[in-house]
C-alpha positions as CSV (number, residue, x, y, z in Angstrom):
1,T,12.5,19.3,-8.4
2,V,11.6,22.4,-6.4
3,R,8.7,23.5,-4.7
4,Q,7.2,26.5,-5.8
5,D,6.1,27.7,-2.7
6,T,9.3,27.4,-0.7
7,S,11.7,27.0,-2.9
8,D,12.9,23.8,-1.3
9,V,15.2,21.5,-3.6
10,L,12.9,18.0,-3.3
11,G,15.5,16.1,-5.6
12,L,17.5,15.3,-8.8
13,V,15.5,13.9,-11.5
14,G,16.0,12.6,-15.3
15,N,14.7,14.5,-18.4
16,D,12.2,11.9,-18.4
17,Y,10.7,12.9,-15.2
18,T,7.3,13.9,-15.6
19,I,6.1,15.9,-12.6
20,V,2.6,14.7,-11.3
21,Q,0.7,16.8,-9.0
22,N,-0.4,15.8,-5.5
23,R,-4.3,16.3,-6.9
24,D,-3.5,14.0,-9.8
25,V,-2.2,11.3,-7.4
26,F,-5.2,11.6,-5.2
27,S,-7.6,11.9,-8.2
28,F,-6.2,8.4,-9.2
29,F,-6.7,7.2,-5.8
30,D,-10.4,8.3,-5.9
31,Q,-10.5,5.7,-9.2
32,I,-9.3,3.0,-7.0
33,V,-11.1,3.6,-3.9
34,G,-14.6,4.4,-5.9
35,D,-17.6,6.0,-4.4
36,G,-17.9,4.9,-0.6
37,R,-15.9,1.6,-0.9
38,A,-13.1,3.1,1.6
39,I,-12.9,5.0,4.0
40,Y,-9.9,7.9,4.0
41,E,-7.7,7.5,6.8
42,T,-4.5,9.0,6.5
43,A,-2.4,11.4,4.2
44,G,0.6,13.1,4.6
45,C,4.0,14.5,3.3
46,L,7.6,13.4,4.2
47,G,10.5,15.6,4.5
48,K,9.8,18.9,2.8
49,G,7.1,17.3,0.5
50,G,9.3,14.9,-1.7
51,V,7.2,11.8,-0.5
52,L,3.5,11.7,0.0
53,F,1.0,9.1,1.1
54,I,-2.5,8.4,1.6
55,T,-4.4,5.5,3.0
56,A,-8.1,4.2,2.9
57,K,-9.3,1.8,5.0
58,L,-11.1,-0.9,3.2
59,P,-14.6,-2.0,4.2
60,R,-13.8,-5.9,4.5
61,E,-12.3,-7.0,7.3
62,I,-10.9,-10.6,8.1
63,V,-12.0,-12.0,11.5
64,I,-10.3,-15.4,12.5
65,G,-11.8,-16.8,16.1
66,N,-13.2,-14.4,18.6
67,D,-10.2,-12.0,18.7
68,G,-8.5,-12.0,15.4
69,L,-9.4,-9.0,13.6
70,I,-7.1,-8.1,10.4
71,E,-7.8,-4.5,8.7
72,N,-7.3,-3.8,5.1
73,Y,-6.0,-0.8,3.9
74,L,-4.9,0.5,0.3
75,V,-2.1,2.9,0.3
76,L,-0.8,4.7,-2.3
77,C,2.5,6.9,-2.2
78,S,4.4,8.7,-4.6
79,S,7.5,11.2,-4.9
80,H,8.7,14.3,-5.9
81,D,12.1,13.7,-5.4
82,G,12.8,11.1,-7.8
83,S,12.9,8.4,-5.0
84,M,9.9,6.3,-6.0
85,A,7.4,5.4,-8.7
86,I,4.0,6.3,-7.7
87,T,3.0,3.0,-6.2
88,A,-0.3,1.6,-5.0
89,F,-0.5,-1.5,-2.6
90,F,-2.8,-3.6,-0.2
91,T,-1.5,-4.1,3.7
92,P,-3.0,-4.5,7.1
93,V,-0.6,-1.6,8.3
94,R,-2.2,1.7,9.1
95,V,0.3,4.1,7.2
96,V,0.7,7.2,9.3
97,C,4.5,8.2,9.2
98,Q,7.6,7.1,7.1
99,N,8.1,4.3,9.9
100,T,4.6,3.0,9.3
101,L,5.3,3.4,5.5
102,N,8.3,1.4,5.7
103,A,6.6,-1.4,7.4
104,A,3.9,-1.5,4.7
105,F,6.0,-1.1,1.8
106,N,8.6,-3.6,3.0
107,R,6.3,-6.3,4.0
108,N,3.9,-6.3,0.6
109,T,5.0,-7.9,-2.8
110,N,1.9,-7.3,-4.6
111,R,2.0,-3.6,-5.7
112,V,1.3,-1.4,-9.0
113,Y,4.3,1.0,-10.1
114,I,3.7,4.1,-12.4
115,K,6.8,5.6,-13.5
116,H,6.7,9.5,-13.6
117,T,6.7,9.6,-17.4
118,Q,4.8,11.3,-20.3
119,N,2.2,8.7,-20.3
120,V,1.6,8.5,-16.6
121,K,-2.1,9.3,-16.7
122,E,-2.7,6.5,-19.2
123,R,-1.4,4.2,-16.7
124,F,-3.4,5.4,-14.0
125,V,-6.6,3.8,-15.7
126,E,-4.7,0.5,-16.2
127,A,-3.8,0.2,-12.7
128,A,-7.0,1.3,-11.5
129,H,-8.4,-2.0,-12.8
130,V,-5.7,-4.2,-11.8
131,M,-6.2,-2.8,-8.3
132,G,-9.8,-4.2,-8.4
133,I,-8.8,-7.7,-8.1
134,H,-7.9,-7.4,-4.5
135,S,-11.4,-8.6,-3.2
136,E,-10.6,-12.3,-4.9
137,Y,-7.1,-12.2,-3.0
138,L,-8.8,-11.6,0.6
139,D,-11.2,-14.2,-0.3
140,R,-8.3,-16.7,-0.8
141,L,-5.9,-15.1,2.1
142,E,-9.1,-15.7,4.5
143,A,-9.4,-19.1,3.7
144,A,-6.0,-19.7,4.3
145,F,-6.3,-18.0,7.6
146,R,-9.2,-20.0,8.7
147,L,-7.3,-23.0,7.7
148,L,-4.4,-22.1,9.8
149,Y,-6.6,-21.3,12.7
150,D,-9.0,-24.4,12.8
151,Q,-5.5,-26.6,13.0
152,R,-4.5,-27.8,16.3
153,V,-1.0,-28.1,16.9
154,T,0.1,-30.1,20.2
155,D,3.2,-29.3,22.4
156,S,5.2,-32.5,20.5
157,D,4.1,-30.7,17.3
158,M,5.3,-27.4,18.4
159,K,8.3,-28.9,19.6
160,S,9.2,-30.6,16.4
161,I,8.3,-27.6,14.2
162,V,10.7,-25.2,16.4
163,T,13.6,-27.8,16.1
164,R,13.2,-27.9,12.3
165,A,13.1,-24.3,12.0
166,F,16.3,-23.8,13.9
167,L,18.4,-26.7,12.9
């Protein structure tokens, strides 16, 4: 794949690879986010434009105790160099660069992948539906965090936990 504006080579892809323009990827992101349900925070291209990302802050935060605020983001990334499928996932990491993209991506296992193939736009609709179930996940996650927060651990408990972890 080659950028038309700079003639930079972005990557080598197979015959089945279908180019998906950035505007189409962002349109898909608009479908997931919906009207006013999230705030676009960051977007960028990495390298010579071979990888792109967009991050939206979700309106729901998890608050545990007085100081435990966990913000939630929806990230969409794609590539024009053949290195990744179009990928959408939820994360507490605000993506602003390659390092934070790696951190968010590597710590997340619940992702939606859409390969750069001929039926890519049809898969956008299906993926938008799947991403819509995230609020149920947040409910369960918040309940688990609250349960852990409410558990009191004595010094003896902590010593036992650390001993078991490192033996």
